[in-house]
C-alpha positions as CSV (number, residue, x, y, z in Angstrom):
1,M,146.3,107.6,109.6
2,G,144.2,107.6,112.7
3,V,146.4,108.7,115.7
4,S,149.2,107.6,117.8
5,R,148.2,104.1,118.9
6,V,151.4,102.9,120.4
7,A,152.9,106.2,121.4
8,W,151.2,106.0,124.7
9,S,153.6,103.1,125.6
10,E,156.7,105.2,125.0
11,G,155.7,107.2,128.1
12,I,155.6,104.0,130.1
13,E,159.4,103.9,129.6
14,A,159.5,106.6,132.2
15,F,158.3,104.2,134.9
16,G,161.3,101.9,134.3
17,A,164.0,104.5,134.0
18,T,166.1,103.2,136.8
19,K,166.4,99.8,135.2
20,R,167.2,100.8,131.6
21,P,170.8,100.0,130.5
22,G,173.3,102.3,129.0
23,R,171.6,105.7,129.6
24,N,173.0,109.0,130.7
25,R,170.0,111.2,130.8
26,G,170.9,113.3,133.8
27,N,173.7,115.1,131.9
28,N,171.6,116.1,129.0
29,V,168.9,118.4,130.4
30,R,168.9,120.8,133.3
31,H,166.0,122.3,135.2
32,R,164.3,125.3,133.6
33,R,166.3,128.5,133.3
34,G,169.5,126.5,132.9
35,S,171.6,127.2,129.9
36,L,171.3,125.1,126.8
37,V,173.0,121.9,127.5
38,V,171.3,119.4,125.1
39,A,173.7,117.5,122.9
40,T,172.9,118.9,119.5
41,T,173.0,117.5,116.0
42,A,173.4,119.3,112.7
43,L,170.8,117.4,110.6
44,A,171.2,117.5,106.9
45,V,169.5,120.4,105.2
46,G,167.6,117.9,103.0
47,L,165.6,116.8,106.0
48,V,163.9,120.2,106.4
49,T,160.6,120.5,104.7
50,A,160.0,123.0,102.0
51,A,157.2,125.5,102.5
52,C,153.7,124.1,101.9
53,S,155.1,120.6,101.1
54,N,156.5,117.4,102.5
55,S,159.5,117.7,100.2
56,N,163.0,116.9,101.6
57,S,164.8,118.9,98.9
58,P,167.7,120.9,100.3
59,G,167.9,124.7,100.2
60,P,167.6,127.8,102.3
61,S,164.2,128.6,103.8
62,N,164.4,132.2,102.7
63,P,166.1,132.2,99.3
64,S,165.1,135.8,98.5
65,G,166.9,137.1,101.5
66,S,164.1,139.5,102.2
67,A,163.4,140.6,105.8
68,P,160.7,138.7,107.6
69,V,157.4,140.4,108.3
70,A,157.5,142.1,111.7
71,S,155.7,140.2,114.5
72,S,154.7,141.1,118.0
73,A,154.2,137.5,119.0
74,P,155.9,136.4,122.2
75,G,159.4,135.0,121.7
76,V,159.7,136.4,118.2
77,T,162.2,139.0,117.0
78,S,163.3,140.1,113.5
79,N,165.9,137.3,113.4
80,S,164.9,134.7,116.0
81,I,162.1,132.5,117.5
82,T,162.5,131.3,121.1
83,V,160.7,128.1,122.1
84,G,160.8,125.9,125.2
85,S,160.4,122.3,126.0
86,L,158.6,120.5,128.9
87,A,159.8,117.0,129.8
88,T,160.3,114.8,132.8
89,A,164.1,114.8,132.9
90,S,164.6,114.0,136.6
91,G,162.9,112.3,139.5
92,A,161.5,108.9,140.2
93,L,159.6,108.8,136.9
94,A,162.4,110.1,134.7
95,G,162.9,108.2,131.4
96,Q,164.2,109.0,128.0
97,F,162.6,112.4,127.9
98,S,165.8,114.3,127.6
99,Q,166.4,112.3,124.4
100,L,163.1,113.6,123.0
101,V,164.5,117.1,123.5
102,N,167.7,116.1,121.8
103,G,165.8,115.2,118.7
104,V,164.0,118.5,118.7
105,Q,167.3,120.4,119.1
106,A,168.9,118.4,116.3
107,Y,166.3,119.4,113.8
108,F,166.5,123.0,114.8
109,D,170.3,122.9,114.3
110,A,169.7,121.8,110.7
111,V,167.1,124.5,110.2
112,N,169.4,127.2,111.6
113,A,172.3,126.0,109.5
114,A,170.1,126.6,106.5
115,G,169.4,130.1,107.6
116,G,166.3,129.5,109.7
117,V,162.7,130.0,108.7
118,D,161.9,133.3,106.9
119,G,165.2,134.7,108.1
120,R,164.6,133.7,111.8
121,K,166.6,131.1,113.6
122,I,164.9,128.9,116.2
123,Y,166.3,128.7,119.7
124,L,165.3,126.0,122.2
125,K,166.2,128.3,125.1
126,D,164.1,127.2,128.0
127,Q,164.0,123.5,128.9
128,A,161.6,122.9,131.7
129,D,161.8,119.7,133.9
130,D,158.6,118.8,135.6
131,T,160.2,115.9,137.6
132,G,157.2,113.7,136.9
133,S,154.8,115.8,139.0
134,P,151.5,116.9,137.6
135,T,151.5,119.9,139.8
136,N,155.0,120.8,138.7
137,D,154.1,120.2,135.1
138,T,151.5,123.0,135.3
139,T,153.9,125.3,137.2
140,Q,156.6,124.8,134.7
141,A,154.2,125.5,131.8
142,R,153.1,128.7,133.4
143,N,156.8,129.7,133.8
144,L,157.5,129.0,130.1
145,V,154.6,131.1,129.0
146,G,154.4,133.8,131.7
147,Q,158.0,134.3,132.5
148,D,160.1,133.1,129.6
149,H,157.5,134.3,127.0
150,V,158.3,131.4,124.6
151,F,156.5,131.3,121.3
152,A,155.8,127.6,121.5
153,V,156.7,124.5,123.4
154,V,158.4,122.0,121.2
155,G,159.3,118.7,123.0
156,V,156.6,117.8,125.5
157,G,157.5,114.5,127.1
158,T,155.8,113.7,130.4
159,P,153.7,110.8,131.8
160,F,151.3,113.4,133.3
161,F,150.5,116.2,130.9
162,A,148.5,118.3,133.4
163,A,149.6,121.4,131.6
164,A,147.6,120.5,128.5
165,S,144.6,122.6,129.6
166,Y,146.8,125.6,130.4
167,F,148.4,125.5,127.0
168,A,145.0,125.2,125.5
169,A,143.7,128.2,127.5
170,T,146.6,130.4,126.6
171,G,146.7,129.4,122.9
172,T,150.3,128.2,123.1
173,P,151.3,125.8,120.4
174,A,152.7,122.6,121.9
175,F,154.4,119.7,120.2
176,G,155.2,116.3,121.8
177,Y,154.2,112.7,122.0
178,M,151.0,111.4,123.5
179,V,150.9,109.4,126.7
180,T,147.4,110.3,127.8
181,Q,144.1,111.5,126.4
182,D,144.9,115.0,127.7
183,W,146.1,115.7,124.1
184,N,142.6,115.0,122.7
185,I,140.4,117.8,121.3
186,H,142.7,120.8,121.9
187,P,143.6,122.3,118.4
188,N,146.9,123.7,119.6
189,L,148.4,120.4,120.8
190,F,150.2,118.4,118.1
191,G,151.4,114.8,118.8
192,G,154.0,113.1,116.7
193,Y,151.4,110.9,115.0
194,G,148.2,112.8,115.6
195,S,146.5,114.1,118.7
196,Y,143.5,111.9,119.4
197,L,144.4,108.8,121.5
198,E,142.0,105.9,120.8
199,F,143.2,102.5,122.0
200,T,141.0,100.4,119.7
201,T,142.9,101.7,116.6
202,S,145.8,99.3,117.4
203,Q,143.5,96.2,117.1
204,P,143.9,95.6,113.4
205,D,147.7,95.5,113.7
206,E,147.7,93.2,116.7
207,L,145.1,90.9,115.0
208,F,147.2,90.9,111.9
209,V,150.3,89.7,113.8
210,A,148.3,87.0,115.6
211,Q,147.0,85.8,112.2
212,Q,150.4,85.8,110.6
213,L,151.9,83.8,113.4
214,H,148.9,81.4,113.5
215,A,148.6,82.1,117.2
216,K,146.4,79.7,119.1
217,S,146.7,81.1,122.6
218,V,147.8,84.7,123.4
219,G,149.1,86.1,126.7
220,V,148.7,89.7,127.6
221,I,150.4,91.7,130.4
222,A,150.0,95.3,131.4
223,Y,150.5,97.6,134.4
224,D,147.6,98.8,136.5
225,I,148.1,102.3,135.3
226,A,144.8,103.2,133.6
227,A,145.0,104.9,130.2
228,S,148.7,104.3,130.0
229,S,149.0,100.6,130.1
230,E,145.9,98.8,131.4
231,D,143.4,100.4,129.1
232,A,145.6,99.8,126.1
233,C,146.0,96.1,126.8
234,K,142.3,95.7,127.6
235,S,141.8,96.9,124.1
236,V,144.3,94.4,122.8
237,I,142.3,91.6,124.5
238,Q,139.0,92.9,123.2
239,G,140.3,93.1,119.7
240,L,141.7,89.6,119.7
241,Q,138.7,88.0,121.3
242,Q,136.1,89.6,119.1
243,N,138.0,88.2,116.1
244,G,138.2,84.7,117.4
245,I,141.7,84.7,118.8
246,H,141.9,82.9,122.1
247,V,143.5,84.9,125.0
248,G,144.8,82.2,127.2
249,F,146.2,84.4,129.9
250,Q,145.8,88.0,130.9
251,D,147.3,90.2,133.7
252,V,146.5,93.9,133.5
253,H,147.7,94.6,137.1
254,F,151.4,93.7,136.9
255,G,153.6,95.6,139.2
256,L,156.4,97.8,137.8
257,G,159.6,95.8,138.1
258,A,157.9,92.8,139.6
259,N,159.1,89.2,139.2
260,P,157.4,87.8,136.1
261,T,157.9,84.1,136.9
262,A,154.4,83.5,138.2
263,D,152.8,85.0,135.1
264,V,155.2,83.1,132.8
265,L,154.3,79.8,134.5
266,A,150.6,80.6,134.1
267,M,151.2,81.4,130.4
268,K,153.0,78.1,130.0
269,A,150.1,76.3,131.5
270,A,147.8,78.1,129.1
271,H,150.0,77.0,126.1
272,V,150.6,80.6,125.1
273,D,152.4,80.9,121.8
274,M,152.2,84.7,121.4
275,F,152.8,87.3,124.2
276,V,151.6,91.0,123.9
277,S,153.1,93.5,126.4
278,C,151.9,96.9,127.3
279,M,154.9,97.4,129.6
280,E,158.2,99.2,129.3
281,G,161.2,97.7,127.7
282,S,163.1,96.3,130.7
283,D,160.0,94.5,132.1
284,N,159.4,93.2,128.6
285,L,162.9,91.8,128.5
286,A,162.4,90.3,132.0
287,V,159.4,88.4,130.8
288,D,161.2,87.1,127.7
289,Q,164.1,85.9,129.9
290,A,161.8,84.1,132.2
291,M,160.0,82.4,129.3
292,R,163.2,81.1,128.0
293,Q,164.3,79.9,131.4
294,N,161.1,78.0,131.8
295,G,161.2,76.3,128.4
296,M,158.8,78.6,126.5
297,T,160.9,78.6,123.4
298,G,159.4,79.6,120.1
299,V,157.0,82.1,121.6
300,H,156.8,85.4,119.8
301,S,156.6,88.5,122.0
302,V,154.9,91.6,120.7
303,W,156.4,94.7,122.3
304,L,154.4,97.9,122.0
305,T,157.4,99.8,123.4
306,G,161.1,99.2,123.8
307,Y,162.2,99.6,120.1
308,D,165.7,100.3,121.3
309,R,168.8,98.4,120.3
310,S,170.3,98.6,123.8
311,Y,168.0,95.8,124.8
312,L,169.2,93.7,122.0
313,K,172.9,94.3,123.0
314,Q,172.0,93.4,126.6
315,D,170.4,90.0,125.8
316,P,170.2,89.1,122.2
317,A,169.4,85.4,122.7
318,D,166.3,86.0,124.8
319,M,165.0,88.5,122.4
320,V,164.8,86.3,119.4
321,G,161.2,86.4,118.2
322,V,160.4,89.8,119.6
323,I,158.2,91.9,117.3
324,F,158.0,95.6,117.5
325,L,155.0,97.6,116.2
326,E,156.1,101.0,114.9
327,E,154.3,104.0,113.4
328,H,157.2,105.3,111.4
329,V,159.5,103.8,108.8
330,P,161.7,101.5,110.8
331,F,165.4,102.3,111.0
332,E,166.2,98.9,109.4
333,A,164.6,100.0,106.1
334,A,167.7,101.9,105.2
335,T,169.7,98.7,104.8
336,Q,167.0,96.2,104.1
337,F,165.5,98.3,101.2
338,P,168.4,100.5,100.0
339,G,167.2,103.7,98.4
340,K,163.5,103.0,99.0
341,Y,163.2,105.5,101.9
342,P,165.6,108.4,101.2
343,A,164.4,110.5,104.1
344,L,165.4,107.8,106.5
345,D,168.7,107.3,104.7
346,Q,169.5,111.0,105.2
347,Y,168.4,111.0,108.8
348,I,170.5,108.0,109.8
349,A,173.6,109.2,108.0
350,T,173.4,112.6,109.7
351,M,172.7,111.1,113.2
352,K,175.6,108.7,112.8
353,K,177.9,111.6,112.0
354,Y,176.8,114.0,114.8
355,E,175.0,111.9,117.5
356,P,175.8,108.2,117.0
357,S,174.4,107.2,120.4
358,L,170.9,108.4,119.4
359,V,170.7,107.1,115.9
360,Y,168.3,104.4,116.8
361,N,166.5,106.0,119.7
362,D,162.8,106.1,119.2
363,L,162.1,109.1,121.4
364,A,164.8,111.2,119.9
365,F,163.3,110.3,116.6
366,E,159.9,111.4,117.7
367,G,161.3,114.7,119.0
368,Y,162.7,115.2,115.5
369,L,159.2,114.7,114.1
370,N,157.8,117.2,116.6
371,A,160.3,119.8,115.4
372,A,159.7,119.0,111.8
373,Q,156.0,119.6,112.2
374,F,156.6,122.9,113.9
375,V,159.0,124.1,111.2
376,Q,156.7,123.1,108.4
377,G,154.0,125.1,110.0
378,L,156.3,128.1,110.3
379,K,157.2,127.9,106.6
380,E,153.6,127.5,105.5
381,Q,152.6,130.5,107.7
382,A,155.5,132.6,106.4
383,A,154.4,131.9,102.8
384,T,151.2,133.8,103.5
385,G,153.1,137.0,104.0
386,K,151.3,137.8,107.3
387,P,153.0,138.5,110.6
388,L,153.8,135.4,112.6
389,T,151.3,134.8,115.4
390,Q,150.6,131.7,117.5
391,A,147.0,131.6,116.4
392,D,147.9,131.7,112.7
393,L,150.5,129.0,113.2
394,I,148.0,126.7,114.8
395,S,145.4,127.5,112.1
396,T,148.0,126.9,109.4
397,I,149.0,123.4,110.7
398,N,145.4,122.5,111.2
399,K,144.8,122.9,107.5
400,E,147.5,120.3,106.6
401,K,146.0,117.1,105.2
402,A,149.0,114.9,104.7
403,F,152.0,115.6,107.0
404,T,154.5,112.7,106.8
405,G,157.5,113.9,108.7
406,P,158.6,114.3,105.8
407,G,158.7,110.9,104.3
408,L,158.9,109.0,107.6
409,T,155.4,108.2,108.7
410,T,151.9,107.7,107.2
411,P,150.0,110.9,106.4
412,I,148.4,112.9,109.2
413,N,145.3,114.9,108.4
414,W,145.2,117.7,110.9
415,T,141.8,118.8,109.8
416,N,140.4,115.9,111.9
417,A,143.4,114.5,113.9
418,H,142.5,116.3,117.1
419,V,138.9,115.0,117.4
420,S,138.8,111.5,115.9
421,A,140.8,108.5,115.0
422,V,140.2,108.0,111.3
423,P,141.3,104.9,109.5
424,P,143.4,103.4,108.0
425,Y,145.5,102.6,111.1
426,C,149.0,101.6,110.0
427,A,152.0,100.0,111.6
428,A,155.4,98.6,110.5
429,F,156.8,95.4,112.1
430,V,160.3,94.7,113.1
431,E,161.4,91.2,114.4
432,V,164.5,90.2,116.3
433,E,166.1,87.3,114.5
434,P,169.0,85.0,115.4
435,G,172.4,86.6,115.1
436,D,171.4,89.9,116.7
437,V,169.6,90.9,113.6
438,L,166.6,93.2,113.4
439,K,164.4,92.7,110.3
440,I,161.3,94.3,109.0
441,V,158.7,91.6,108.5
442,F,155.2,91.3,106.9
443,T,156.1,93.8,104.2
444,Q,153.6,94.5,101.5
445,K,153.9,94.8,97.7
446,N,157.0,96.6,96.4
447,D,158.7,96.5,99.9
448,E,156.1,98.8,101.5
449,V,156.8,98.6,105.2
450,F,153.4,99.7,106.4
451,V,150.4,97.4,107.0
452,C,147.1,99.2,107.3
453,G,143.8,98.2,108.7
454,N,140.3,99.7,108.8
455,S,137.8,99.9,111.6
456,K,136.5,96.4,110.8
457,D,140.0,95.0,111.3
458,Q,140.4,94.4,107.6
459,I,143.8,95.0,105.9
460,V,143.5,97.9,103.4
461,A,145.8,99.9,101.1
462,P,147.8,102.7,102.7
463,L,146.8,106.3,102.0
464,P,148.4,108.1,99.0
465,G,151.5,109.8,100.2
466,T,152.6,107.0,102.5
467,P,156.3,106.6,102.3
468,G,157.4,103.7,100.1
469,L,154.3,103.8,97.8
């Protein structure tokens, strides 16, 4: 797996927070130093990885019951590990970031229910809110490290990760999802799908969709927010054009929340039959609604963000033909391919029981992946018998060559995932069909959901260890 290729677009959701339906973010996360108020979930023990493996077998993390090796690391006691989170939970740019933190907390609940890691339970005690300000992002990071003395920051969700360099300088392990290239290079920063953002790695997936749909004219729309939307869609345009796909319309300077009618009429005039969006979900939906209103039926829309069933509930008719590109096993695999992806089955069952409103929330899911990576690193480090330190945790994770979530995403090789985007680049595809149905499409042999491409935009086999193989 290369790196998070569409994760950048999740951060764009922050820019449309005021328009998103059915959200109650403000009650979930308080400012830093508030008490723990995230809605928690007791995830099944089977979702927790065994030491030095991607296994999802149940069982306590310290079966011998022996006392953990003493540690002088910040936030670590004989029976606990204190961590923090750093998300944009309020302000004009607030989005679903509190739900990212919910996913982290849910995983920690499962770990703690099983006895913790090496006899220590994990507490997400300090939840920092940067309010979408780059300056405040760094200030809150300094508070987490200098005042709260957290061991790590698990649950970084912000459109402006100004604190990246501070965490790098202090050697603080940080786990979150990538929106900008601030994550690149630093060995202590761990994104959900890798930590080297390279926009061109999505080109094989977008080309594949265009070829499968026999697209003759593609429309592309993005915001003029460099490196968050504009740069990503410029890469989409480049990838399609260099492979002979006609891009009939492009607008990489669309205004957040603007009326899309003019762009839709221009796409109609260009006979666009496939639309690719690098915008957030509510603007995606507005474009789709405008296309139907103007007679552009039968056009497939490719959303790089907005994999959220609340949109489908809001306007199912106008979403028919929407295709989502995902870097994890899609939620629909549990019913479409029963028993094929047991880790997803377990995840969904547990979330339905304890947090039904977040079962199909992509950012909560990614927060879960962040926590799973952190916990696996703790277990691998504990297996060495050495005292727990931040530096050793970072070093341990960076030796992992096939982290899968476990069983939920294609393998991440942390020996190179900070400094390069290494193929194959994989995605799963989910399409909205008539009748309010979401279906995984373009599946491969034996119901494999991932389609993988190389740097030459050729479809290749997934790596060994990919879920479903």
